[in-house]
N, C-alpha and C positions, 0 to 999 in steps of 0.2 A: 136308547130309552125304551122301556117296555110300556105299552099302553093297554088299558082295559076300558071297556065301556061301563060307565057308572050305571048301576041298576035303577037309579032313581028315575022318575018319570021325565025329568028334563034331559036325560041322556047326555050328561057331560062326559068328556074323555078325561081320565086322570092317569097319572103315572103310578105304576106299581111301586109300593114303598121300598121293598128290599129284595135282594136276590143273593143267594149263596151259590158259590161255584165250587165244584169238584173238578180240578184240572189235571189231566194226565199228560205227562211229558215223557219223552224218550224215543229212542230209535228202534222201531219195530224189527229191524233187520240186524240188530247188534246184541243178540243174546238177552241177558237180563236187563240191559239198558232200556228195553221196551216195556218193562213191567207197568209203568204208569199208564201207558196206552191200553194194555190188556185189562187193567183194573177198570178203567172208564168203559171199555167195550163190554165188560161183564155187567157193570151197573146198568148200562143202556139195554143190552140184550135181555136182561132179566126184569126190566121194568122197575128198577129200584129207585128211580129218581122221585123222591118225595120231599118237597120243601127245599130243593136245590136243583141246579142245572149241572149236568155232567158235560164236560168239554174236553175233547181230545185235541191237543195242540201238537202232539208228536215232537218233532225236533224244532218247532217254531216257538221256542220259549219267549222270544221277544214279543210275540203276539199276546202274551199274558197281560201286558199293560192295558189292553182294551177291556179287560175284566176287572180293573181296579178303579172304575168310575165311582161317582157319588151314590149310585144305586146299589153298589155291592155291600152287602152286610157282612159277609165273611168269605174267605177263600182258603181252600185246602188243596195244595199241589201234591200229587203223588209222582215220585220219581225215584230212580235208582240212586243210591248215594253210598259212598264209602265212609262208613261210620265206625269201623272197627268192631262190628258185630259179627255173629256167625252168619254165613250166607243164608238168605231167606228171612232173617230176623228184621224187624223194622223198629223205627222210633218216630214218634210225632213230636215235632219241636217248632218253636217260634224262631224267626230269623235271628233274634238277638241272643239266642242260646248257643249259637255255633258261629264259627268263622269259616267262610269258604276258602278252600285252598286250590280250587280248580283254576287252572291257567287257561285263558282264552286268547285266541289270536286277535279278537276284536268282537264287536257285536255283529252277529250274523243270524240269519234265520235257520242255519243248520248247525249251530253250535250255541249252547246256552247254559246258563246257570240261573235258576230261579232267584237266588239271592242277589246276584248282580243285576238282574232285571228289576228287582224290587228297589235296589239302590238307584238305578236309573230313573224309575218312576218317581221316587221321592225327590230326586234332584230336579225333576221336571215339574214339581209342584203338586203331584197327585196326593190326595188324601188316602192313605192306605187303610183299608178295612182290617179287622182282625184277620191275621194271615198265619198259616202254619204249613209246614212241609211234612209229608209222610215219606221219610227216607227208607228205602228198602235195600238192604245189603245185597249186592249182586255176587254171584259165584263167578260168572264170566260175562264179558261184554264183547266177545269175539264176533266180528262181522260174519254174517251168513248163517248164524245159528238162531234157534228159537230160545224160549225161556228154558232154563235148567229145571230139573224136576223139583229141586228144593225151593224154587221160587214159583214156578208154574202151578204146582199143586196147591199153593196157598193163595192164589188169586181171589177165590171167593172169601177167604178169611180177611185178606187185605181190604176188599171192598166193604165188608161188614164193619171193620174197624174204622175205615175212613168215613163211612156214613154216620156211624155212632158219634165220631168226633165232630164232624161238620154240623150235624143236627144239634149237638150239645153246645155249640158256640153261641 
């Protein structure tokens, strides 16, 4: 819970009403899979957090559940996703617009699928805020490589699109 001091003379403590989250997922050391992390780093490094909080979860997708509490007004997750687009292109979608086909060995802090984490949260009784995913088509997710040029060169544009979408929710 986030608390602020009430400016009234009686000085009551009250909870902030709402919070929006921009969450970056991905493996920083696996090529374009790390694009979500790079987008969040760009937002933070350039002071672009306005009306939302940027959160880097990297490969800890399961930790996303802690941002789905009653104080969350909206969540946008940025992650690499195979969507059948050209490498570097992206699509912002709601979970009910797609069906995940990622096979997981189980729930782990080093393997994750934001849509499966969302299902887990729903089954645990969480009230899910407006939630969207910005899926960015990777060129390569080879371990030991950085972002490909077609993805890395567009990180500022991804950040701008993510911010525009999140602020507009």
